C-alpha positions, 0 to 999 in steps of 0.5 A, a space after each residue: 736258112 730261108 724256107 722254101 714256100 709251099 708255092 715254090 715247092 709245088 712248082 719245083 715238084 711239078 718241074 721234077 720230071 724235067 730236071 733230070 733231062 735238063 741236067 743231062 742236056 747241060 752245057 759243057 762246064 768250060 762254058 758259062 750257063 746261059 741265063 735261064 738254064 739250069 745250073 747243075 750242082 753236086 754236094 761233097 760232104 753231107 754233114 750238117 753244114 753241107 746239108 744246110 748249104 746245099 738245101 739253100 742252093 736247091 731252093 734257088 731258081 734254075 738250080 738242080 742238085 744231081 749228086 750227094 757224095 759222102 763216105 757214110 751212106 746214112 748221111 748221104 741218103 739223109 741229104 738226098 731225101 731232104 733235097 728230093 723234098 725241095 726239087 722233086 728229084 732225088 740226087 744220086 748218092 755216091 761215095 766217090 767224088 771222082 764220079 762227080 768230077 767225071 760227069 760233064 753234066 755237073 757245072 759246080 760242086 759244093 765242098 763241105 768235107 772236114 777241112 783237111 779235104 777242102 784244098 785237094 777236093 777243090 783243086 781236083 774239081 778245078 782240074 775237072 772243069 767244075 766251079 767250086 763253092 768251098 766251105 771255110 776255112 778253105 784250106 789247112 795250110 798256106 801252100 794249099 791256099 796258094 795252090 787253090 788260087 793257081 788252080 782256079 786261075 789256070 783252069 778259069 774256074 769260079 771258086 767261092 769261099 763259104 764266107 757268106 758275109 761278103 755278100 751282105 750289103 751291110 758289109 759293102 756299105 761299111 767298107 765303102 764308109 772306111 774307103 771314103 775316109 769317113 772313119 779317118 786313118 785306121 791304125 788298129 783293128 780288133 777282131 773278136 772270136 770269144 766263144 762259149 765252151 760249146 764251140 771249139 771242141 772243149 772239153 775233149 773226152 778221152 776215147 780209145 782207138 777202135 775199128 772204124 764203123 762197118 762200111 767207112 773207108 777210114 783211109 779215104 776219110 783221112 785223105 791228105 791228113 797224117 795216118 792214124 788209127 780210127 778214133 770215134 772222137 776224132 771222127 765226130 769232133 775233128 775240129 779239135 785236132 790240128 790235122 783236120 782243123 784250125 780250131 776256134 780260129 776256123 770259126 773266126 776266119 769269118 771275122 778275119 776275112 771281113 776285117 781284110 774286106 773292111 781295110 781294102 784287102 791289104 797284103 799279108 802282115 809282116 809279123 805275127 805273135 801269139 800269147 795264150 794256151 789251153 788254160 781252162 780245159 785241162 784235158 787231151 785237147 790240142 787247141 788253145 782256149 785262150 789265144 791272143 794274136 797280134 799282126 803288124 803291117 807298116 802302119 797298121 796293127 790287128 789283134 785277134 782275140 780267140 777264146 773258148 771259155 767265157 759264158 757271157 759273150 754270145 754270137 747273137 747278143 741282146 739289144 741294149 734296150 727294147 727300142 734299139 736296133 743294134 746289139 750290146 756290142 760288149 756282149 758280141 763274141 764275134 764283133 770287129 772294132 775298127 779304130 780310126 782318127 775320126 771315130 770307131 766302127 763296131 761291126 757284127 758278124 752275125 748280121 748284127 750290122 754296124 755303127 760308127 761312134 764319133 766324139 760327143 758320144 754320137 752315132 755318125 752312121 749305122 746299118 742293120 740287115 738280115 742274113 745274107 746267106 742266100 745272096 751268097 749262094 745266088 752270087 755263086 750261081 750267077 758267076 757260074 753263068 757270067 764268069 765274073 769273080 764271086 764276092 768271096 773269090 779264092 784269092 782274098 779267101 786265101 789271104 784271110 785263111 793265111 791270117 788264121 794259119 800264121 796265128 796258129 803256127 805262132 802258138 804251136 811254136 811256143 807263142 813265138 814271134 815270127 817274121 813273114 815275107 808277104 811276097 814269098 809267103 815264107 817265114 824269114 829265118 825259121 825253117 821250123 815255122 816254114 814246115 807248117 806252111 807246106 801242103 798236107 800230103 799222104 799216099 795218093 792224097 796229094 796236091 799235084 805240083 802242077 795244078 
């Protein structure tokens, strides 16, 4: 995260007295913000990732954060205090996202809740006329992702997924290299998400159910997820349970999404098959620590190697030698390998760039650059004004998320091979698998039939 400079801080602090008035005079959300006008945002979900993202937005020119929405007062206040230091005005802290949606001053919301809330919060925001930046994975179910696309299109909303690598110039260049045929015909792609044990909820300690902390509305925290007693381990490590997360796959969604971008946004695969299990960590955890997923199209195969035990691979591998610009690809836990008839492309998710190797052990092309996260935030703000679709539009985000969901469904059904119909977004001849596609819904926390 780039830090705001002292000069910017002084300038923004000086502007602080006028920001509230600017927000109050904001144009109706159905129109685009004019160039130079302040874009007013709100944060929904003030955990660590949410605080990081909203501070990045607040450091942009002509952006003001008016609300922080979180069910936990302490987290909301911490985020508000951090934002006050950046923009000179303290956002209002609230527990009710409806208060945010009802405020016509707000142009857009940043949804950074646990994953079970992503789809419903984003759809409610679209219905209220707000643009949406939603963290990955954008949804928990295939039906939820499709409803998000429908809501964005029906209400003419900008919906940007938090897959920030799509705004990296290096990704655009790599995609163009493949699209121009310089890698030849591509028949196989390997997507890696081979993480150390510090990720993915490994291992899971056994914690007894208890009463929720004072002031926490546990029913609202659960939202669309199935009802269950309060459990501190679930509350703080929700990424380890299927009701709230896709596990390590929800981190690997970055690479799955980028693979689709590299390949020119292909349709859904026609089949999926998974092998693996929870072999390293013998505990009560639900997620696999070895999960190898194979997807197939007509003339294309993709594997997704998703693990949570190796101590050698890392998201930011060392360079092969001091003078190298590129990393040791074999140590990159989140690399993508694209195999073409003319060469092989190695691409790193964590801003590691890309290289193409061709016969003769030659490097035919390469590119390296820094973190594109601020570019991604700026793209969302620019699209609020221009009404152009963003770099990580909700439709390709849904398509990438579906890859995650299909692999997890295959695993949960005993590593079964499943045939998928890309048009209907349903499994062929498998009612049990199709149950896993349906949107989560409980009590009043339901995605409406008409979004």
